[in-house]
N, C-alpha and C positions, 0 to 999 in steps of 0.2 A: 696468522699467516697460514695459508693452505698450500702445501707442496703437492703438485701434481706430477706424477712420474709417467712418462709416456715411452712406449717402445716402438721402434719401426715395425711396420706391418708384418714382416717376415722374421723378426728377431725373436725366435722361440728357442728356449734352451733345449739341449739334447735330452733324450729320454733318460730317466734316472738309471744309475748303474743297477744291473741285475735284471732289468726288464728286457725280454726278448722283443726285438723290433718287429712289429706287425703294422699293417695299415691302420687297424683299429686303435692301437696304442699311439701311433704317430698322431692321428687325429685327436685322440683323447688328450695328448700332451698339448696340442695347439688349443684345444677347448679350455683346458686348465689355465693356460697362460692368458688367453683372451678373457676368460671369465673373471680372473683376478683383476685385470686392468679395467674391464668394463665396470665391475663393482666399485673400484676405486673412483672412477669417473662419476658414477652415480652417487656415491657417498658424499661427494662435494656438495651436491644440491641438497642432500639430506640435512646438512648442517643448518640450513635455513629454518628447519622445523623447530630447532632448539631441543630436540630429543636425542638421546643416545641411540646408537644403532640397535642396541638390545631392546630399548623401549619401542622404537619404530617397528622392529621385527615382531614383537609380541602384539602390538596394536594391529599389525597386519593380519595376524592369525585371528584375532578377535573380530575384525571387520569382515574378513572374507570367509572364515570358517564358522563364525558364529560363536555364541557363548560356549565356554569350555571350563572344565574343572581345573583346579590347580595342578593335579597330576597329569592331566592331558596336556596342559600348557608346558609343563616341565619336559614331557616327552617330545612335544612338537619342537621346542626350542633347544632340546638336548642339553639341558642344564639341571642342576639339583633343585629339589623343592625349596630349600632356603633361598636359592638364587631367584627362583620364580616369584617367591613371596616378596622379595625386595623390589623386583621390577613392577609387580602388580601394585604394591604399596605406593610406589612413586607415581604410577599412572593414575591411581585412585586419588592421591593427594593433589594431582594436577587437574582432576575432574575429567580425565580421559577414559577411565574405566570404572566399573562399579561391580560390587559383589552382592550376590543374593543367595540365601540359603536354599538348599534343595529340600523340598518338602519330604521326600521319601527317606532322606538321610541327613539329619540336621548337622552332622559333622562335615558335610560336603557343601562347598559353595560353588556357584557358577559365576564366572567372571565374564562381563560383557563390555563392549565398547560403548561409551556414551555418545550422544550426537556430537559433542565437541571433539571426542576422540576420532570419530569418523571424519569430521571436517579436517582435523590436523593431518590425518593419514592421507586423505585425498589431495590435500595441498602439497604434501611432501611427494606424493606419487606424481602429481603434475610436473613438479620440478625435475624429478628423476626421468620421466618420459621425455621432457624437453631436452635434458642433457644428453640422453641416449639418441634422440632424434638428430641432435647436432653431430654426433659421431657418424651418423649415416648420411649426412648432408650431401656428399658428392656421389652417392650411389645412384645408379640408373634404376629404372623400374624393374628391369630384368634381374639386376643384382639384389634389389630389395625382395623380389619374389624368391630368389635363391636362398637368401638368408632366412626368410620366413619358412621355407620348406625344411631347411636344415634345423631350425628351431623346433619344428614339429617332430623331427626324429629324436631330438634331445628330450623333449617333453614326454614322448612315448616311452623312452628308456627310463625316465624318472618315475613313471607310473608302474613300471614292471616290478 
């Protein structure tokens, strides 16, 4: 059974104690709450893939960023090397990722998504996009354009 928690559109908790109220922090607080609920909604569709969130996340790195070393993957996923090894082992056992030694340094391996891994990730992504499209169902063209512009601002900040 999947429990979906929803909040009314304007039900945002107050700023955490100790933070001075500014417009930027108020919007950041709203973004934080909205992001959490958005990810919860999207994760429901992720269950269809049969993969854990950690495996899907790592597979996403491999599909969209290309082959990476174990150290690069650990940094990208913000986990320890033993943790990344367990996740890669599981993806490899499922035929979704493969490892190849690096010719210049035989102690290093590059991890890549397999064609099956790409297919699984794209199918999961289709479900996620559809779930999020449903969230935007009642939005007008102008509202969709506004959300798109706001997301550009967030992406720009993430790249800084």
